[in-house]
Residue frames as qw, qx, qy, qz and C-alpha x, y, z in Angstrom:
[[0.248, 0.835, -0.364, -0.329, 107.08, 133.34, 97.10],
 [0.968, 0.214, 0.072, 0.109, 108.71, 131.02, 94.59],
 [0.223, -0.803, 0.514, 0.206, 112.47, 130.60, 94.75],
 [0.940, 0.336, -0.043, 0.021, 114.81, 128.71, 92.47],
 [0.323, -0.715, 0.593, 0.180, 118.31, 127.30, 92.79],
 [0.901, 0.394, -0.166, -0.078, 120.35, 125.16, 90.45],
 [0.483, -0.628, 0.598, 0.124, 123.32, 122.82, 90.93],
 [0.540, 0.514, -0.594, -0.302, 125.37, 120.88, 88.36],
 [0.985, -0.126, 0.081, -0.084, 125.80, 117.06, 88.20],
 [0.031, 0.780, -0.623, -0.051, 129.30, 115.57, 88.70],
 [0.090, -0.284, 0.954, 0.046, 128.96, 111.81, 88.86],
 [0.461, -0.087, -0.696, -0.543, 126.69, 109.12, 87.47],
 [0.600, -0.182, 0.464, -0.626, 123.67, 107.48, 89.26],
 [0.437, -0.068, 0.897, -0.013, 122.69, 103.90, 89.26],
 [0.426, 0.524, 0.720, 0.162, 119.83, 104.35, 86.79],
 [0.243, 0.342, 0.316, 0.851, 119.24, 106.95, 84.06],
 [0.070, -0.697, -0.512, 0.496, 117.79, 110.16, 85.45],
 [0.320, 0.908, 0.252, 0.104, 116.69, 113.40, 83.78],
 [0.591, 0.362, -0.123, 0.710, 119.67, 115.57, 82.67],
 [0.037, -0.282, 0.326, -0.902, 118.17, 118.32, 84.80],
 [0.258, -0.423, -0.855, 0.150, 115.86, 117.38, 87.66],
 [0.222, -0.476, -0.101, -0.845, 112.99, 119.88, 88.04],
 [0.389, -0.303, -0.791, 0.362, 112.11, 119.74, 91.75],
 [0.274, -0.631, -0.112, -0.717, 109.60, 121.50, 93.90],
 [0.345, -0.077, -0.740, 0.573, 109.91, 121.86, 97.73],
 [0.413, -0.665, -0.298, -0.546, 106.85, 122.67, 99.87],
 [0.599, -0.307, -0.534, 0.512, 107.83, 123.68, 103.40],
 [0.175, -0.925, -0.258, -0.219, 106.59, 126.65, 105.53],
 [0.612, -0.713, 0.066, 0.336, 109.89, 126.94, 107.48],
 [0.346, 0.893, -0.288, 0.021, 112.51, 129.22, 105.96],
 [0.353, -0.615, 0.705, -0.023, 115.23, 127.42, 108.08],
 [0.746, 0.047, 0.664, -0.007, 114.19, 123.92, 106.74],
 [0.681, 0.716, 0.149, -0.024, 113.91, 125.12, 103.21],
 [0.128, 0.878, -0.461, 0.010, 117.45, 126.62, 103.38],
 [0.549, -0.416, 0.724, -0.033, 118.77, 123.45, 104.95],
 [0.782, 0.285, 0.555, 0.008, 117.29, 121.23, 102.22],
 [0.524, 0.848, -0.073, -0.019, 118.48, 123.57, 99.56],
 [0.053, -0.794, 0.605, 0.018, 122.07, 123.35, 100.88],
 [0.650, -0.164, 0.741, -0.014, 121.88, 119.57, 101.17],
 [0.762, 0.538, 0.350, -0.089, 120.54, 119.29, 97.62],
 [0.335, 0.880, -0.332, -0.058, 123.53, 121.18, 96.23],
 [0.196, -0.590, 0.783, -0.035, 125.78, 118.51, 97.70],
 [0.841, 0.096, 0.491, -0.207, 123.88, 115.52, 96.34],
 [0.184, -0.370, 0.703, 0.579, 125.68, 115.81, 92.97],
 [0.357, 0.547, 0.748, 0.118, 122.32, 115.67, 91.17],
 [0.120, 0.155, 0.303, 0.933, 121.43, 118.30, 88.54],
 [0.097, -0.624, -0.745, 0.213, 118.62, 119.76, 90.60],
 [0.028, -0.364, -0.162, -0.917, 116.67, 122.83, 89.67],
 [0.252, -0.390, -0.798, 0.384, 114.86, 123.49, 92.95],
 [0.222, -0.527, -0.209, -0.793, 111.73, 125.67, 93.31],
 [0.213, -0.155, -0.758, 0.597, 110.43, 126.50, 96.75],
 [0.359, -0.542, -0.306, -0.696, 106.99, 127.32, 98.06],
 [0.029, 0.171, -0.720, 0.672, 105.65, 127.75, 101.60],
 [0.519, 0.178, 0.482, -0.683, 101.97, 126.91, 101.32],
 [0.496, 0.295, 0.814, 0.068, 99.52, 124.70, 99.56],
 [0.389, 0.851, 0.226, -0.271, 98.15, 127.72, 97.67],
 [0.043, 0.782, -0.507, -0.360, 101.62, 128.48, 96.32],
 [0.412, -0.134, 0.879, 0.201, 102.14, 124.79, 95.48],
 [0.535, 0.586, 0.599, -0.109, 98.86, 124.85, 93.41],
 [0.251, 0.898, -0.134, -0.335, 100.24, 127.88, 91.52],
 [0.210, -0.610, 0.713, 0.275, 103.56, 126.18, 90.92],
 [0.458, 0.038, 0.878, 0.135, 102.18, 122.86, 89.60],
 [0.511, 0.734, 0.388, -0.222, 99.86, 124.70, 87.24],
 [0.219, 0.902, -0.268, -0.258, 102.82, 126.48, 85.68],
 [0.070, 0.642, -0.758, -0.084, 105.60, 123.88, 85.72],
 [0.950, 0.047, -0.278, -0.133, 106.13, 120.17, 84.88],
 [0.307, -0.714, 0.593, -0.210, 108.18, 118.79, 87.79],
 [0.621, 0.229, -0.750, 0.009, 110.20, 115.52, 87.95],
 [0.506, -0.169, -0.714, 0.454, 110.19, 115.53, 91.79],
 [0.307, -0.686, -0.064, -0.656, 108.09, 117.10, 94.47],
 [0.393, -0.032, -0.713, 0.580, 109.07, 117.20, 98.20],
 [0.413, -0.631, -0.288, -0.590, 106.26, 117.86, 100.66],
 [0.042, 0.207, -0.695, 0.687, 106.52, 118.78, 104.33],
 [0.304, -0.420, -0.852, -0.066, 103.89, 116.98, 106.34],
 [0.245, -0.657, -0.499, 0.509, 103.32, 119.67, 108.96],
 [0.180, 0.389, 0.290, 0.856, 101.95, 122.94, 107.47],
 [0.090, 0.140, 0.407, -0.898, 100.18, 125.92, 109.14],
 [0.639, 0.290, 0.089, -0.707, 97.20, 125.48, 106.78],
 [0.887, 0.280, -0.251, -0.268, 96.40, 121.98, 105.83],
 [0.628, -0.516, 0.571, 0.114, 98.97, 119.19, 105.90],
 [0.087, -0.464, 0.741, 0.477, 101.15, 117.13, 103.61],
 [0.339, 0.250, 0.902, 0.090, 98.53, 114.60, 102.75],
 [0.341, 0.805, 0.351, -0.335, 96.20, 117.46, 101.55],
 [0.058, 0.745, -0.436, -0.502, 99.10, 118.84, 99.49],
 [0.268, -0.157, 0.904, 0.295, 99.69, 115.39, 98.05],
 [0.411, 0.573, 0.700, -0.112, 96.00, 115.16, 96.93],
 [0.233, 0.855, -0.005, -0.464, 96.38, 118.48, 95.20],
 [0.068, -0.554, 0.713, 0.424, 99.42, 117.11, 93.29],
 [0.330, 0.072, 0.932, 0.132, 97.70, 113.91, 92.35],
 [0.399, 0.712, 0.531, -0.227, 94.73, 115.87, 90.89],
 [0.124, 0.799, -0.276, -0.521, 97.10, 118.00, 88.71],
 [0.896, 0.427, 0.125, -0.012, 97.36, 116.51, 85.17],
 [0.395, 0.822, -0.375, 0.167, 100.82, 118.05, 84.71],
 [0.059, 0.600, -0.698, 0.388, 102.44, 116.64, 87.80],
 [0.884, -0.261, 0.127, -0.366, 100.46, 113.63, 89.06],
 [0.966, 0.158, -0.154, 0.137, 103.27, 111.37, 87.75],
 [0.173, 0.762, -0.482, 0.396, 106.18, 113.21, 89.38],
 [0.628, -0.076, -0.681, 0.368, 108.23, 111.40, 92.00],
 [0.396, -0.738, -0.044, -0.545, 106.84, 112.44, 95.40],
 [0.519, 0.026, -0.669, 0.531, 108.63, 112.45, 98.82],
 [0.463, -0.806, -0.237, -0.284, 106.98, 113.21, 102.16],
 [0.371, 0.343, -0.522, 0.687, 109.13, 114.96, 104.74],
 [0.611, -0.659, -0.397, -0.184, 108.15, 114.51, 108.36],
 [0.131, -0.818, 0.357, -0.433, 109.36, 115.94, 111.58],
 [0.480, -0.436, 0.730, -0.218, 109.84, 112.53, 113.12],
 [0.215, 0.216, -0.902, -0.307, 109.77, 108.83, 112.21],
 [0.569, 0.105, 0.540, -0.611, 106.20, 108.14, 113.26],
 [0.218, 0.027, 0.917, 0.333, 105.21, 104.98, 111.40],
 [0.326, 0.617, 0.680, -0.225, 101.59, 106.00, 111.05],
 [0.210, 0.828, -0.082, -0.514, 102.50, 109.13, 109.08],
 [0.081, -0.440, 0.763, 0.466, 104.98, 107.31, 106.94],
 [0.287, 0.247, 0.921, 0.092, 102.44, 104.54, 106.11],
 [0.305, 0.752, 0.442, -0.381, 99.75, 107.09, 105.35],
 [0.146, 0.757, -0.328, -0.545, 102.08, 108.96, 102.97],
 [0.148, -0.247, 0.889, 0.356, 103.23, 105.75, 101.14],
 [0.287, 0.426, 0.857, -0.044, 99.74, 104.54, 100.78],
 [0.211, 0.795, 0.279, -0.496, 98.60, 107.98, 99.63],
 [0.682, 0.714, 0.129, 0.094, 100.86, 108.01, 96.62],
 [0.097, -0.880, 0.456, 0.092, 104.35, 109.04, 97.82],
 [0.847, 0.374, -0.366, 0.090, 107.30, 107.10, 96.49],
 [0.652, 0.035, -0.496, 0.572, 109.58, 107.73, 99.52],
 [0.396, -0.892, -0.177, -0.125, 109.86, 109.68, 102.74],
 [0.478, 0.344, -0.417, 0.692, 112.47, 111.60, 104.78],
 [0.518, -0.753, -0.371, 0.165, 112.59, 112.60, 108.43],
 [0.157, 0.917, -0.150, 0.336, 114.04, 115.99, 109.24],
 [0.572, -0.740, 0.345, -0.077, 115.84, 114.69, 112.28],
 [0.783, -0.185, 0.519, 0.289, 117.74, 112.08, 110.29],
 [0.634, 0.764, 0.107, 0.045, 118.19, 114.03, 107.01],
 [0.502, -0.535, 0.424, 0.532, 121.59, 114.04, 105.46],
 [0.256, 0.574, -0.495, -0.601, 123.13, 114.48, 102.05],
 [0.042, 0.142, -0.965, -0.217, 123.10, 110.78, 101.45],
 [0.251, 0.417, 0.802, -0.346, 119.60, 110.29, 102.85],
 [0.371, 0.665, 0.109, -0.639, 118.24, 113.10, 100.59],
 [0.209, 0.475, -0.690, -0.505, 120.09, 111.83, 97.53],
 [0.065, 0.040, 0.997, 0.026, 118.86, 108.26, 98.06],
 [0.316, 0.508, 0.663, -0.451, 115.25, 109.35, 98.55],
 [0.361, 0.648, -0.185, -0.645, 115.35, 111.53, 95.42],
 [0.190, 0.326, -0.833, -0.404, 116.78, 108.76, 93.29],
 [0.148, 0.192, 0.957, -0.162, 114.34, 106.20, 94.70],
 [0.360, 0.592, 0.431, -0.578, 111.35, 108.48, 94.10],
 [0.322, 0.594, -0.381, -0.631, 112.40, 109.28, 90.61],
 [0.117, 0.211, -0.937, -0.250, 112.98, 105.66, 89.67],
 [0.215, 0.330, 0.868, -0.303, 109.77, 104.42, 91.33],
 [0.385, 0.618, 0.186, -0.660, 107.79, 107.17, 89.50],
 [0.276, 0.488, -0.623, -0.545, 109.37, 106.19, 86.18],
 [0.024, -0.012, 0.999, 0.039, 108.60, 102.50, 86.71],
 [0.292, 0.470, 0.684, -0.477, 105.03, 103.33, 87.53],
 [0.371, 0.616, -0.144, -0.680, 104.62, 105.42, 84.45],
 [0.203, 0.347, -0.828, -0.391, 106.05, 102.65, 82.33],
 [0.133, 0.192, 0.961, -0.148, 103.67, 100.07, 83.82],
 [0.361, 0.594, 0.401, -0.597, 100.76, 102.43, 83.18],
 [0.336, 0.581, -0.437, -0.599, 101.87, 102.95, 79.56],
 [0.064, 0.151, -0.968, -0.192, 102.29, 99.21, 79.04],
 [0.259, 0.379, 0.813, -0.357, 98.77, 98.56, 80.48],
 [0.383, 0.642, 0.096, -0.657, 97.27, 101.21, 78.28],
 [0.233, 0.483, -0.685, -0.493, 99.03, 99.73, 75.20],
 [0.051, 0.025, 0.998, 0.014, 97.88, 96.26, 75.93],
 [0.334, 0.510, 0.626, -0.486, 94.28, 97.43, 76.37],
 [0.349, 0.636, -0.221, -0.652, 94.46, 99.25, 73.03],
 [0.141, 0.277, -0.892, -0.328, 95.84, 96.11, 71.24],
 [0.138, 0.254, 0.938, -0.189, 92.94, 94.05, 72.71],
 [0.334, 0.624, 0.311, -0.634, 90.36, 96.72, 71.76],
 [0.326, 0.548, -0.490, -0.594, 91.62, 96.85, 68.19],
 [0.039, 0.107, -0.982, -0.152, 91.60, 93.09, 68.01],
 [0.236, 0.428, 0.806, -0.335, 88.01, 92.89, 69.27],
 [0.363, 0.640, 0.036, -0.676, 86.86, 95.67, 66.93],
 [0.257, 0.418, -0.715, -0.498, 88.45, 93.87, 63.97],
 [0.059, 0.086, 0.994, -0.028, 86.86, 90.56, 64.99],
 [0.316, 0.522, 0.619, -0.494, 83.39, 92.18, 65.30],
 [0.351, 0.565, -0.292, -0.687, 83.69, 93.47, 61.70],
 [0.122, 0.127, -0.939, -0.296, 83.67, 89.82, 60.56],
 [0.630, -0.150, -0.204, -0.734, 80.04, 88.82, 59.74],
 [0.727, -0.105, -0.678, 0.022, 80.54, 85.19, 61.03],
 [0.313, -0.029, -0.622, 0.717, 81.83, 86.50, 64.36],
 [0.290, -0.116, 0.108, -0.944, 79.04, 88.98, 64.56],
 [0.717, -0.154, -0.466, -0.496, 76.47, 86.27, 64.02],
 [0.628, -0.107, -0.709, 0.302, 78.06, 84.06, 66.72],
 [0.102, 0.032, -0.440, 0.891, 78.16, 87.01, 69.27],
 [0.468, -0.144, -0.090, -0.867, 74.55, 87.98, 68.61],
 [0.749, -0.166, -0.575, -0.285, 73.37, 84.40, 68.96],
 [0.499, -0.054, -0.677, 0.539, 75.24, 84.02, 72.26],
 [0.070, -0.053, 0.293, -0.952, 73.85, 87.27, 73.60],
 [0.620, -0.162, -0.315, -0.700, 70.28, 86.39, 72.55],
 [0.715, -0.156, -0.682, 0.015, 70.62, 83.00, 74.27],
 [0.353, -0.041, -0.595, 0.721, 72.04, 84.51, 77.47],
 [0.259, -0.119, 0.093, -0.954, 69.36, 87.14, 77.65],
 [0.700, -0.198, -0.372, -0.577, 66.55, 84.69, 77.29],
 [0.725, -0.138, -0.649, 0.184, 68.04, 82.28, 79.88],
 [0.200, 0.203, -0.468, 0.837, 68.78, 85.01, 82.45],
 [0.278, -0.598, -0.737, 0.151, 66.36, 84.93, 85.38],
 [0.225, -0.548, -0.251, 0.765, 67.21, 88.49, 86.27],
 [0.066, 0.445, -0.232, -0.863, 67.05, 90.20, 82.90],
 [0.029, 0.097, 0.869, 0.484, 65.37, 87.72, 80.49],
 [0.001, 0.596, 0.796, -0.104, 61.87, 88.01, 81.92],
 [0.009, -0.716, -0.172, 0.676, 61.97, 91.79, 82.00],
 [0.009, 0.361, -0.533, -0.765, 63.13, 91.95, 78.41],
 [0.023, 0.260, 0.921, 0.289, 60.48, 89.44, 77.31],
 [0.007, 0.687, 0.637, -0.351, 57.85, 91.49, 79.03],
 [0.010, 0.747, -0.011, -0.664, 59.00, 94.79, 77.59],
 [0.220, 0.551, -0.550, -0.588, 60.11, 93.71, 74.08],
 [0.919, 0.251, 0.196, -0.233, 58.85, 91.31, 71.51],
 [0.832, -0.004, 0.399, 0.386, 61.12, 89.11, 69.35],
 [0.504, 0.729, 0.199, 0.418, 61.34, 91.74, 66.65],
 [0.165, -0.958, 0.141, -0.185, 62.44, 94.40, 69.17],
 [0.714, -0.542, 0.393, 0.203, 65.15, 92.18, 70.62],
 [0.780, 0.268, 0.366, 0.431, 66.43, 91.28, 67.11],
 [0.270, 0.891, 0.069, 0.358, 66.56, 94.99, 66.23],
 [0.421, -0.867, 0.264, -0.026, 68.49, 95.78, 69.47],
 [0.788, -0.301, 0.447, 0.297, 70.99, 93.00, 68.77],
 [0.663, 0.547, 0.329, 0.392, 71.33, 93.91, 65.10],
 [0.003, -0.995, 0.043, -0.093, 72.35, 97.39, 66.16],
 [0.669, -0.554, 0.366, 0.335, 75.68, 95.95, 67.27],
 [0.721, 0.312, 0.419, 0.455, 76.48, 95.50, 63.60],
 [0.258, 0.896, 0.189, 0.308, 76.19, 99.24, 62.98],
 [0.079, -0.876, 0.319, -0.352, 78.39, 100.53, 65.74],
 [0.896, -0.071, -0.382, 0.216, 80.89, 97.84, 66.75],
 [0.456, 0.344, -0.383, 0.726, 83.38, 100.34, 68.15],
 [0.334, -0.673, 0.048, -0.659, 81.11, 102.03, 70.67],
 [0.874, -0.409, -0.263, -0.003, 81.43, 99.16, 73.14],
 [0.788, -0.087, -0.207, 0.573, 85.08, 100.02, 73.79],
 [0.151, 0.618, -0.071, 0.768, 84.96, 103.77, 74.35]]
């Protein structure tokens, strides 16, 4: 069953955060969910917290809502936290959310597995406090935001390069140089050249290379 609670924000954080933090908590324990809910109200973060107790309910929640933050309990009656994390990462709406793995102890293997698997921070139930929860939430939100920005910058750079190459290939002189280089490399290649010469005559190869002039853009899709 999905539950929601909301708390107001009362003081600033080190880096800009969403005005209202949409968070999802997956934990099968009513006691632990209630504890984390109480602690979250004392973090002085504007958290709108939804709660689910199974991976099946998590799947339903992430299909409906776009979350800023997702907290996942590692130990579950069906599946585990890593399986739940994989479900989140496959969800287009929430794969970029800040992700925190919650463990029952401080076992290093579990923590390393979670961080390598895509979590941005972790919490142990035995050491959880208001400050620990607040710090983990802020760290996860900031790490997710930085990762999104890096991905966006990378995509923008690739698009700039793609547009530059497409523009260059529209120049007839550049086309001629590229085709000459490709023809030379194909004919000199021990691996591909012989096969091409056996299967295609000079006219066939020229026709193949000339086709680049017709659809310059297809190379970059």
